[in-house]
N, C-alpha and C positions, 0 to 999 in steps of 0.2 A: 625584516624578512621579506622574501619574494616568493611567489607561488605560481606554478603553472596552472592555467585554466583550461587547457585542452581536454583534461579529464576531470572536470570539476565535480559533477555529481552524476553517478550512473543513471539514476532515475529521477527526472524532474517531475514533480507533481504539480501540474498546471491547473489552477482552479478557476472556475467561472461562475457568476451568480447574478443576483437581482436587486430590486429596490423595495423598500417597505411599503411604498404606495400601492404595490400590486398584491398585498396580502389578502384583501377581500376576494379578489379574483381567484387566488389560489384556494381559499376556503371553499368557494363555491364549486370548484372543479373536482376537488378530491372526493372520492367515494369513502366517506368517513366510517361507514358501517363495516367496511372490509379492510381498510388500510391497516397494515401492521406498523409498529413503531419503527422509526428510522430518523436519522439526522444526516444532512448532506451539506457540504461546503461548495460554494461556487462564486463566480464573479460575472459582472457585466463588464463593460469597457472601463469603468472607473471605480467600481465598488466591489468589496468582498462581503459575502453574506453567508449566514448559516440558517438553514431551514430545518425545523424539527417537527415531527408529528408523534404524539403519544397516544397509543391505542387505548389505554386504560381510561383516559379522560376525553378522548376524541378531540383533543385540542392541539393546535399547531402554534408555532412561534417562528417569526422571521427576525433575525438579528442582523443589523448592519455593522459588521466588524470594522469597517473603515471608520465609521463615526465613533464606535465604542472603544476601539483598540488601536486606531491609526494603522490598520493593516491594509496595504494597497495591493492591487493585482500583480505587482511585479515580483512576487516572491518566487524562488526557484525550487524550493522543497518545503513540504509540509510533513511534520511528524506528529504523532499522537501518543500520549500516555493516558493512564486512567484519569488523571486530573486535568491535563492541559493539552492545548494545541500549540505547536511551535512552528513559526514561519521564518524561513531563512531567506535573506536577501543578499545580493552581491552587487556592489556599485563602486566604480572608481578605485579598484584595488583592495577593497575590504568587505568583510562579511558583517551583516547586521542580523539580529535575532529578536523576534517578538514572541513572547510566551504568554498565551491567553488562557486563563482558567475557564474550563468548560462550564462550570456551575455558577461562579460568581462574576465572571467576565473581568476579574482583576487582571491587569496586564503589566508585564515587565518588558521594557524596551532596552535592548543593548545595541546602541547605534554604533556601527563601524567598530565592533569590539575586536575583530581579528583581521589584521592586514595580511596581504599575500606574501608568499615567500618562494623564490625560484628554486629552492632546494627541496621543496615538497610539492607533489602533485596530488591534490585532494581527490578522493574517490567518492566519499560520502560524509555527511555530518548527521549526528543524532545526539539527543541530550536527555538527561534526567532533570529534575528540578534544581539540582545543585551544580552540575558540570556539563560541559559540551565535549563530545568525542568526535574526532575526525579520523577516518581511515585514510591513509595516504601512502604514496610511493616515494621512496628516496630517489631523487633524480641525479645525484652526484656520482653514482657508481652503478652497482647492480640495482635492479628494480626491486628493492626490498620493501615489503609491506609492513606497516606498523600502525598502531593506534595511538593517537595523541589526545591526552586529557587536558582540557583548557578551561580556565575559570571564565565566567561571564564577563569579568573585567578585561579579558584578553590575554592574560598571562598563561604561558605554557607550564602546567604543573609537572607533567611527566610524559615520556614516550615509551611505549611497550612494543618491542620487536615481535612480529608474527612469523614471517618466513621470508626467504630470499628468492630472487629471480622469479617474481610472480607476474603473470600476464594480466589477469583480471581479478576483481573481487566483486562479490554480489552485493546487492543492496542489503542492509542489515535489518534485523528486527529486534526490538527491545522487549524482553519478557522477564518479569520477576527480577529485575536488576541486572540482567545479563544481556549483552549484545551478541546475537548469533549471526554468523555469516559464513559463506563458503568462498573459496578462491581456487584458482588453478594457474598452472604454468604453461609454457609453450610445448612441453612434452606431454600435455594432456593428463597430467597428474592432478587430481582433484582432492581438496581437503575441506573439512568442516570443523569449526571450533567456536568458542565464545570468549568474550572479554567480560569479566566480572566488574561491574561499576561500583560495587560496594567494597569488595576487598582489593580492587585495582590489580587484578591478576589475570593471567591467561588460563583458560580451561584446557581440558584434554583435546587432542587433535585426532580426528578420524580421517583416514586416507582411503581414496578410491581411485580406480583406474578408468572409470567411465564418468560421463557427466552426471551431476546430481542436482536434485531439486529438494527443497525442504519447507516445512511449515510446522507451526505449533499445533498440536492436536487439541481436541476438546477436553481431554483429560489432563492436559498440561505437560505432556511428553513432547519429544521432538520426532517427527516422522521425516525420513530421508528416502527419496526415490532415486535409486541408482539405475541409469538407463543403459541398456545394452540389448543383445539378442535374448538375454535372460533378465528382463527388467524385474526388479523387486522393490518392495517397500519395507523399510525397517524402522522400528520405533526404539527410541533411546530415552533414558531418564534425562530430564532437563538439567539436573545439577552435576551429574558425573559423566554423562554421555555413555552410560552402560547399556549394552544391548538388551532389550526386553523381548522382542519378537521380530522375526524376519519371514516375509511371505512373498510368493511370486505375484506378479502383477500382469494380468492379461485382460484384454488385449493390449498390446504395446501402444502407448500414447506418447507422442513427442512433447513432453512437458518442457517448458522453458527452463534453462539452467538458472539456479539461484532460488531466491525466496518466492514461493507461490502465494503472493499476498491476497489474491482473489479466491483462493480455494480454502477448503476446510476438510478435516478428517475427523469423523466421529465414528469410531470403530463399530461396525465393519464397513462404513460407507465413506467413500471419497467423493466429495462434491467439488466439481471443477468445471473448466470450460474447454471444450474440445475444438481445436482449430478446424475450420472447413477448408477443403481443397479449393484453391482459387483458380479461376474467378468464381466468386459466389456472392450472393446477396448480402450475407453477413460473414464477418471474419471468423466467428465461432458460435457454438451453441452450448447451453448449459447441459451438463451431463452428471450422472451419478453412477459410480462404480462400486459394486458390492465386492469387497475383497474376498469374502468367503466363497461365493459362488462364481466370481469372475463375470457376472452379468453386468453389462454396460448399457445404461439407459440414457439415450440422448433425447432431450426435450425439444419440442418444435417451437423455436422462437420465431421462425420465419412467418408462420401463420399469424402469430400474435402481432408482430410488427405490421404486417399487411393490413390487419384489421384496424390497428391504431392509425395508420396512415389514411385509411378510408374515412375514419371518424374525424380526423383533423383536417383532411383535405390538403395535406402537405406531406412531403417526404421527410423522413427523420433518419438520423444517423446515430447508432449506438456508439457511445464514446467511453462508457464506464460500465464495469460489471464486477459483482462480488457476491459470494454466498454468505448470508448472515445466519450463523448456526443457532443463535439464541431464538430468533424468530422462525427458523427453518424455512427461509425463503431465499430465492434468487433476486437480487436487486440489480436494476439496469438504469443507467442514466443516458439520456439522449439529447441531441440538439436538433432543432428544426433546420433542415438543409438551407444554407444561405443566410442563417441568422447567427448573430453573436449574443443574443439576449433572450431567445426563446428555447426552452427545453422542457424536460420533464423526467419523471421517475416511473418505472414500471416494476411491479412486484409479481413474481410467479411463485406458486407453491411447488413442491417437489414432484408433483404429477404433471407440471407444465401448464396448469390452469392460471389464467389471469386473475390475480387477487385485487389489484388496484392499479389505476393509472392516474398519476398526479401531474397535470401540466404545470409548469413553473415558468416564471418570467426571467429565467436565467438558465445557464447550461451547467448541470452538475458535473463535478469532476472528482469528488472524494466523499465516500460514505464513511461516517464515523462508526466506530465499533459500539454496539449496544452493550 
């Protein structure tokens, strides 16, 4: 098999981190009386690390995943399930996969398990504990979108056709055994569906005439934002994609098309990140939209960052953001300007107050789900 790499993965998750020798420094810097629970992945130039803080016990842990699981900084994609972290690598025409259990650190390594193929252009990869799934385009004729089920041994089990003549496909999200994703063609026809990894079947298809964004809600439903002059947010059941509710969304916000990985929807509040008009000091600000009242509250991240820069005596760059619904906080990762090994984590509450600032000897790039 031969594979096109020009469209390898839509979203590369590049991770940066630190060394266990710096753990005491991290302990001293963290304000442990305020810090909420979180876990973050990162790398320095040669190592991959996971740093975790548990509020209930005021304890932290720094794991060197390079030493424990042979995970190196060269991975191109990171996926997370309830049990594990999956690191995808590509080298010399083949993919490798390292699956690391989040609790026990038990690790399965599938070295060069899937070679490339010129007949398929891969868009993304995602996996359960049993199988790997690749979203890909057929390059031999029409640009047909399909999902390929692959065993960790590398053998192709089956291919499921999704749709034909497709321009792009979003990054997927795996939830309760289903892979949800959106896609669209050159005529700007948008669609949303899922692939069931348990029954190995395609779910219902929802069609839209305007760009869409989606996320899994706190109640386990699917929220889809269809963007137009009359933007609206609709919730659907996760199993059948049956419409539950449809509400207008004002003011109009230019949400990115596809999966809103950093946002969260806990009815009636949408927690998200509002892009700033450029040029601006920061690319975005945390925001909270009340769907019922349409009141949009934008938090002041600029002042918080300015205060931290004064405290540190160094300029910092926000490179990571997410809303953590379980802890009800906005999480930010930053790097010290000009450094590949110095960074930190900032926690804000939903009023924009600084909860904690944790300097770290690495640059955060992925927050694990609590």
